C-alpha positions in Angstrom: -8.3 -1.5 22.0 -8.6 -0.5 18.2 -10.4 -2.4 16.2 -9.1 -2.8 12.6 -11.2 -2.8 9.9 -11.9 -6.6 8.4 -11.7 -7.5 4.8 -15.5 -7.4 3.0 -18.3 -10.5 3.9 -17.8 -13.1 1.5 -21.3 -13.7 -0.6 -23.5 -16.7 -0.7 -21.3 -18.0 -4.1 -17.9 -17.4 -2.1 -16.8 -14.6 -3.8 -16.3 -10.9 -2.3 -19.1 -8.4 -3.0 -18.9 -5.7 -5.7 -17.7 -3.4 -3.7 -14.2 -5.4 -3.1 -13.8 -5.8 -7.0 -14.5 -2.1 -7.1 -11.4 -1.2 -4.6 -9.4 -3.6 -6.7 -10.5 -1.8 -10.1 -9.8 1.6 -8.5 -5.9 0.6 -6.9 -5.3 -1.5 -10.0 -5.6 1.9 -12.0 -3.3 4.0 -9.7 -0.6 0.8 -10.0 -0.9 1.6 -13.9 0.8 5.0 -13.4 4.4 4.1 -12.1 5.5 1.7 -14.6 3.9 3.8 -17.4 6.3 6.8 -16.8 9.0 4.5 -16.2 8.6 2.5 -19.5 8.5 5.7 -21.5 11.4 8.1 -20.5 13.9 5.9 -22.4 12.3 6.3 -25.7 12.4 10.5 -25.3 16.1 10.7 -24.1 17.1 11.6 -27.5 14.3 14.5 -27.8 15.3 15.5 -24.3 18.9 15.9 -25.4 18.0 17.9 -28.5 15.4 20.0 -26.5 17.5 21.0 -23.6 21.0 20.6 -25.6 22.3 18.4 -23.2 24.5 14.9 -23.7 23.1 11.6 -22.9 25.1 11.5 -19.6 23.4 14.2 -17.9 20.0 13.0 -19.1 20.6 9.5 -18.1 19.6 11.1 -14.5 16.3 11.4 -15.9 15.8 7.5 -15.7 18.3 7.3 -12.8 16.5 9.9 -10.4 12.9 8.4 -11.1 14.4 4.8 -10.3 16.0 6.0 -7.2 12.9 8.3 -6.2 10.8 5.0 -6.4 12.9 2.4 -4.5 13.7 4.8 -1.8 10.1 6.0 -1.4 8.9 2.3 -1.3 10.2 1.4 2.1 9.3 4.6 3.9 5.9 4.5 2.2 4.8 0.7 4.0 5.5 2.6 7.5 3.7 5.5 6.6 0.7 3.5 5.4 0.4 1.6 8.2 1.0 4.4 10.8 -1.5 7.5 9.1 -3.5 5.4 7.2 -3.7 3.5 3.9 -6.4 5.1 2.2 -4.8 8.8 3.1 -1.3 8.0 1.8 -2.8 6.5 -1.3 -4.2 9.5 -2.2 -1.6 11.5 -1.2 0.7 9.3 -3.6 -1.8 9.9 -6.2 -1.9 13.6 -5.9 2.0 14.2 -6.1 2.1 11.7 -9.0 -0.2 13.7 -11.1 0.6 17.1 -10.1 4.3 16.1 -10.6 3.3 14.8 -14.3 1.8 17.9 -14.9 4.6 20.1 -13.8 7.4 17.9 -15.3 5.4 18.6 -18.9 6.3 22.5 -18.4 10.1 21.8 -17.1 11.8 24.8 -18.0 15.7 23.4 -17.4 17.3 19.8 -16.8 17.9 20.4 -13.0 13.9 21.2 -12.9 13.2 18.1 -15.2 15.3 15.8 -13.1 13.9 17.0 -10.0 10.2 16.8 -10.8 11.0 13.2 -12.1 12.2 12.3 -8.5 8.9 13.8 -7.2 7.1 11.9 -9.5 8.4 9.0 -8.6 8.3 10.0 -4.8 4.4 9.7 -5.8 4.6 6.2 -7.4 6.8 4.9 -4.7 3.7 5.5 -2.3 1.2 4.4 -4.4 2.2 0.7 -5.3 2.6 -0.8 -1.8 0.2 1.1 -0.3 -2.4 -0.3 -2.9 -1.1 -3.8 -2.5 -2.0 -3.2 1.4 -5.6 -2.2 0.9 -6.2 -5.0 -1.6 -5.0 -7.7 1.1 -7.4 -5.8 4.1 -10.8 -5.5 1.3 -10.3 -9.0 0.0 -10.6 -12.1 1.6 -7.5 -14.5 1.7 -9.3 -17.1 -0.4 -9.6 -14.9 -3.3 -6.7 -12.8 -2.9 -4.6 -14.6 -5.8 -7.4 -13.2 -8.0 -7.5 -9.6 -6.4 -3.7 -9.4 -6.8 -3.8 -10.7 -10.6 -6.1 -7.8 -11.2 -3.9 -5.4 -9.4 -0.5 -6.4 -10.9 -2.2 -6.2 -14.7 -1.7 -2.4 -14.2 1.6 -3.0 -13.4 2.5 -5.2 -16.5 0.5 -3.7 -18.7 2.0 0.0 -18.5 5.5 -1.3 -19.7 3.8 -2.8 -23.1 1.7 0.3 -23.6 4.6 3.0 -22.6 6.9 2.6 -25.5 4.3 2.6 -28.1 2.3 5.7 -27.4 5.5 7.3 -26.5 6.9 6.5 -29.7 3.5 7.8 -31.4 3.9 10.9 -29.9 7.8 11.5 -30.6 7.5 10.0 -34.0 4.0 11.8 -35.2 3.6 15.2 -33.0 7.3 15.4 -32.2 6.8 16.8 -28.7 8.1 14.8 -26.0 6.2 17.0 -23.2 3.0 15.8 -24.1 4.3 12.2 -23.0 4.1 13.5 -19.6 0.3 14.1 -20.1 -0.2 10.4 -20.7 -1.3 9.4 -17.1 -2.6 12.6 -15.8 -6.4 11.7 -16.8 -5.6 8.1 -15.6 -4.0 10.2 -12.3 -6.9 12.6 -12.0 -9.7 9.6 -12.7 -8.0 7.7 -10.3 -8.2 10.6 -7.6 -12.3 10.6 -8.0 -12.6 7.3 -7.6 -10.5 6.5 -5.0 -12.2 9.2 -2.9 -15.2 7.8 -3.6 -14.7 3.8 -3.5 -12.0 3.1 -1.0 -13.5 2.3 2.5 -12.9 5.3 5.0 -11.9 2.5 7.3 -8.7 2.1 5.5 -7.9 5.8 7.1 -7.6 4.1 10.5 -4.1 3.1 11.6 -3.2 -0.1 11.6 0.5 0.6 13.8 -1.0 0.9 17.1 2.7 1.3 18.5 3.8 4.6 16.4 6.7 5.2 18.5 8.7 7.6 16.8 10.0 7.4 13.3 13.0 5.4 12.7 15.3 8.0 11.3 18.4 5.8 11.2 17.2 2.9 9.6 15.6 4.9 6.8 18.6 7.0 6.4 20.9 3.7 6.3 18.5 2.1 3.9 18.2 5.4 2.0 22.2 5.3 1.6 22.3 1.8 0.6 20.3 2.1 -2.1 21.6 5.1 -3.5 25.2 4.1 -3.4 23.9 0.7 -4.8 21.7 2.0 -7.4 23.8 5.2 -9.0 26.8 3.2 -10.0 24.8 0.1 -11.3 23.4 3.1 -13.6 26.5 4.6 -14.1 29.1 1.7 -14.4 28.5 0.5 -17.9 29.7 4.2 -19.3 32.3 4.9 -17.0 33.6 1.6 -16.3 33.2 -1.3 -13.5 36.7 -0.9 -12.3 36.5 2.7 -11.8 37.7 3.3 -8.5 34.1 5.2 -7.6 32.4 2.6 -8.4 34.3 0.3 -6.6 33.7 2.5 -3.3 30.3 2.8 -4.2 29.5 -0.6 -3.9 31.8 -1.3 -1.0 29.6 1.4 0.8 26.4 0.4 -0.3 27.4 -3.4 1.3 28.5 -1.7 4.6 25.2 0.4 5.0 23.2 -2.7 4.2 24.7 -4.8 6.7 24.3 -2.0 9.4 20.5 -1.4 8.6 19.7 -5.2 8.8 21.5 -5.5 12.4 20.0 -2.0 13.4 16.1 -3.2 12.1 16.6 -6.5 14.0 17.5 -4.9 17.4 15.3 -1.5 17.4 11.6 -1.0 19.2 10.1 0.1 16.3 11.7 -0.5 13.0 11.1 1.1 10.1 11.0 -2.5 8.3 10.1 -5.8 9.8 13.1 -8.0 8.8 11.5 -10.8 11.2 9.0 -11.6 8.0 12.2 -13.1 6.5 11.9 -15.8 9.7 8.8 -17.1 7.5 10.4 -19.6 4.8 7.6 -18.6 1.8 8.0 -15.3 2.0 12.3 -15.5 2.5 11.5 -17.7 -1.0 8.9 -15.5 -2.6 10.7 -12.1 -2.1 14.2 -13.8 -3.4 12.3 -15.5 -6.9 10.5 -12.1 -6.7 13.5 -10.0 -7.2 14.9 -12.3 -10.0 11.9 -12.1 -11.8 11.9 -8.8 -11.9 15.5 -9.2 -13.4 14.3 -11.3 -15.9 11.3 -8.9 -16.9 13.4 -5.9 -17.4 16.0 -7.6 -19.1 13.9 -8.3 -22.2 11.8 -5.0 -21.8 15.6 -3.2 -21.9 17.5 -5.3 -24.6 14.5 -6.2 -27.2 13.4 -2.1 -28.1 17.6 -2.2 -28.2 17.9 -4.2 -31.0 15.2 -3.5 -33.1 16.1 0.0 -33.0 20.0 0.3 -33.1 20.6 -3.4 -34.8 17.4 -3.3 -37.1 16.6 0.2 -37.6 13.0 0.3 -36.5 11.3 3.5 -35.4 10.5 3.7 -31.9 6.7 3.0 -32.9 7.2 0.0 -34.4 9.9 -1.0 -31.6 7.1 -0.3 -28.8 4.5 -1.8 -30.7 6.0 -5.6 -30.8 6.0 -5.3 -26.8 2.4 -4.7 -27.3 0.7 -8.2 -27.7 3.2 -9.6 -25.1 1.9 -7.1 -22.4 -1.9 -8.2 -23.3 -1.4 -11.9 -23.2 0.5 -11.0 -19.6 -2.2 -9.3 -18.0 -5.1 -11.4 -19.0 -3.1 -14.3 -17.6 -2.7 -12.5 -14.2 -6.0 -12.8 -13.1 -6.4 -16.6 -14.2 -3.3 -18.0 -12.8 -4.4 -16.0 -9.5 -7.7 -17.9 -9.3 -5.7 -20.8 -9.8 -3.2 -20.3 -7.1 -6.4 -19.8 -4.6 -7.4 -23.3 -5.3 -4.0 -25.0 -6.1 -1.4 -23.4 -4.6 1.3 -21.2 -6.0 4.3 -24.3 -6.0 3.6 -25.6 -9.6 2.2 -22.6 -11.2 5.5 -20.8 -10.2 7.9 -23.4 -11.0 6.0 -23.9 -14.7 6.3 -20.3 -15.4 10.2 -19.8 -14.7 10.6 -22.8 -16.7 8.5 -21.2 -19.2 10.0 -18.3 -19.1 13.5 -19.5 -19.0 12.9 -21.3 -22.2 11.3 -18.1 -23.9 14.4 -16.2 -22.9 16.6 -18.8 -24.6 14.4 -18.6 -27.9 16.3 -15.2 -28.4 19.6 -16.3 -27.8 19.2 -17.2 -31.7 18.1 -13.8 -32.5 19.2 -12.7 -35.8 19.0 -9.7 -38.4 16.2 -12.1 -40.3 13.9 -12.3 -37.7 10.2 -10.7 -38.7 8.7 -8.4 -36.3 5.8 -11.4 -36.0 8.9 -13.8 -35.1 9.7 -11.5 -32.2 6.6 -10.4 -31.4 5.0 -14.2 -31.0 8.3 -15.5 -29.1 7.9 -12.3 -26.9 4.6 -13.4 -26.1 5.3 -16.9 -24.8 8.0 -15.7 -22.8 6.2 -12.9 -21.0 2.9 -14.8 -21.0 4.9 -17.4 -18.8 5.9 -14.2 -16.5 2.1 -13.5 -16.2 1.6 -17.6 -15.2 3.7 -17.2 -12.0 4.0 -13.3 -11.2 0.1 -13.3 -8.9 0.8 -16.9 -7.6 4.0 -15.6 -6.6 2.7 -12.3 -4.8 0.0 -14.1 -3.3 2.5 -16.6 -1.7 4.9 -14.0 -0.3 1.8 -12.4 2.2 0.0 -15.4 2.6 1.5 -15.8 5.9 1.8 -12.0 7.0 -0.1 -10.4 10.0 -2.0 -7.5 9.1 -0.1 -5.1 11.2 2.8 -5.8 9.0 1.4 -5.9 5.7 2.3 -2.0 5.2 6.1 -3.6 5.6 5.6 -6.6 4.0 4.3 -4.6 0.6 7.1 -2.4 0.8 9.4 -4.9 0.9 8.0 -6.9 -2.1 7.6 -4.3 -4.2 11.1 -2.4 -3.6 12.9 -6.0 -4.4 10.6 -6.0 -7.6 11.9 -2.4 -8.5 15.8 -3.0 -7.7 15.9 -6.6 -8.9 14.4 -4.8 -12.5 17.4 -2.0 -11.8 19.9 -5.0 -11.6 18.7 -6.4 -14.8 18.8 -3.5 -16.7 22.5 -3.0 -15.6 23.7 -6.5 -15.8 22.2 -6.9 -19.1 23.8 -3.5 -20.5 27.1 -4.6 -19.2 27.1 -7.9 -20.4 26.3 -6.9 -23.8 29.1 -4.5 -23.9 31.4 -7.2 -22.9 30.4 -9.6 -25.3 29.9 -7.3 -28.1 33.6 -6.2 -27.6 34.5 -10.0 -27.1 33.0 -11.1 -30.4 34.0 -8.0 -32.0 37.5 -9.2 -31.7 37.0 -12.7 -32.6 35.6 -11.6 -35.9 37.8 -8.9 -36.5 41.1 -11.3 -36.3 39.8 -13.0 -39.4 39.2 -10.0 -41.5 42.9 -9.8 -43.2 44.0 -10.1 -46.6 45.4 -13.4 -45.8 41.9 -14.8 -45.4 40.9 -15.7 -48.9 37.5 -14.7 -48.6 38.6 -11.3 -47.7 40.7 -11.5 -50.8 37.9 -12.6 -52.9 35.9 -9.7 -52.0 38.4 -7.0 -52.5 39.1 -8.1 -55.7 35.6 -8.0 -56.8 35.3 -4.9 -55.5 38.4 -3.6 -57.7 36.9 -5.1 -60.7 33.4 -3.2 -60.1 34.8 0.2 -59.0 35.8 2.9 -61.3 38.6 4.1 -59.0 40.1 0.8 -58.4 42.8 2.2 -55.8 39.5 3.1 -53.3 38.9 -0.7 -53.3 40.7 -1.6 -50.8 39.8 1.3 -48.1 35.7 0.8 -49.3 36.0 -3.1 -48.9 37.9 -3.1 -45.5 35.4 -0.4 -44.1 32.4 -2.5 -45.4 34.2 -5.5 -44.0 34.5 -3.8 -40.9 30.9 -3.1 -40.8 29.6 -6.1 -41.1 32.1 -7.6 -38.8 30.3 -5.0 -36.2 27.0 -6.0 -36.9 27.7 -9.6 -36.6 29.8 -9.1 -33.1 26.6 -7.2 -31.9 24.1 -9.9 -33.1 25.7 -12.6 -31.6 26.3 -10.3 -28.2 22.4 -10.0 -28.3 22.1 -13.7 -28.1 24.6 -14.2 -25.7 23.0 -11.8 -23.4 19.6 -13.5 -23.6 21.1 -16.4 -23.1 22.2 -15.2 -19.9 19.0 -14.0 -19.0 17.8 -17.7 -19.6 20.4 -19.4 -17.8 19.4 -17.1 -14.5 16.0 -18.1 -14.8 16.6 -22.0 -15.0 18.7 -21.4 -12.2 16.4 -20.0 -10.0 13.3 -22.1 -11.3 13.7 -25.1 -8.0 13.5 -22.4 -5.7 9.8 -22.5 -6.2 9.7 -26.0 -5.0 9.7 -24.6 -1.7 6.9 -22.6 -2.3 3.4 -24.1 -0.8 1.3 -26.4 -2.9 -1.5 -25.4 -1.0 -2.7 -22.5 1.1 -2.9 -24.8 3.9 0.6 -25.2 3.5 1.3 -21.8 3.9 -0.8 -21.2 7.4 1.4 -24.1 8.4 4.4 -22.3 7.6 3.5 -18.8 9.1 2.2 -20.3 12.4 5.8 -21.5 13.1 7.5 -18.8 12.0 5.5 -17.0 14.5 6.2 -19.2 17.4 
């Protein structure tokens, strides 16, 4: 029988040796790259349009293609890591990502740019779940919370740094191609360090019953994700009632239902869906999707508000995200250490409530909010997510057998990615709907029968050299003011929706274990 590698033995003080933390540090570096390039692409879209002479609808595929590549590869990465070795697949993923980043900077046509972005995402989709599985191997369960907190720092710091650094580049150097070199030094350093630090034992196969690859399962899941994510990214532009959009969602639902039925009956499934028999795993995965929605919800809305409504440049708009990302990064290993001692339940529940309140603070956002006001409120909201993220991840994998860890990591990371995509799409759609509704409400009062409007026009006539133009200019000014007011109120409405979703989902956290011992009991019951 094949002997599977075990975690590094604990030292006398109950901590893993430095070699284990070296592995965690290397994997954290790789986990920084994927989200880094995900958060930079929106900043450079206007530059890409100007450089290639394209349009916004075509260039949106630079973002959508990356999202698709990431989401489709993650489930496959779990199987590959279990079958061909986690260290080997991690190095392959990091190599693909680094080379694709370099090639993307030399993109010569729009199709080449989109294709290379998809290739880049394939590498990133391998890195994240594989790295997480490696950590669960080398770090004992009693220290996993702290280790996963350090690993998750990379994922959360990247969206904070990415927009700011990208803004600096496009605002000062005016060259979008340099943005794709941001992660190359990290990728090269990560490859060299990984080859040296990651234990060779991680090259061993963990899935001793490899069987044939589940082509049908992979095809069904890929089709379901594509049919879901593409209309999700395009629905706001073409309309959610469009026949193609509705049909695509129906096809996605059917394919996903068939995928579930197939995976539960096949001998060698690509994803072990029986993991959902464990209550803790199921609850943690659902909450992780909801937290992903809430996190990317605000990552999308805040830069949009500051640039479109307040007129800030990309550099300043990205800078306000930086302190929040740092606060979250600091809290993640701390909350992970606490989770190792007291369990996940109350940390996750408190974090959900705080995140809901932090998001609710932005329901009152207005044009007179200063950069410091926005930064402080965002720090509170994001710090709350830092409090819950690591305990939630640790709880999700607490009962997972080692042979299924690759599949579990793939599921956990995929739902985060898909949840984030849903959050952005829902936020964008709701913002558009509320803007139109608010504008209709405001515009209905902008008539000459309104005393305030009548006085405003009279004042314009009194101060203009050509009184005949006063009425036209006054109404144009009032239309602009009405649109601004409607837009600001719509942003507030959309933040309120995000807060409501987090608040409604927060009681689910009470189903998580209070201590690790409870998780072990639940896992034993699930495996009977």
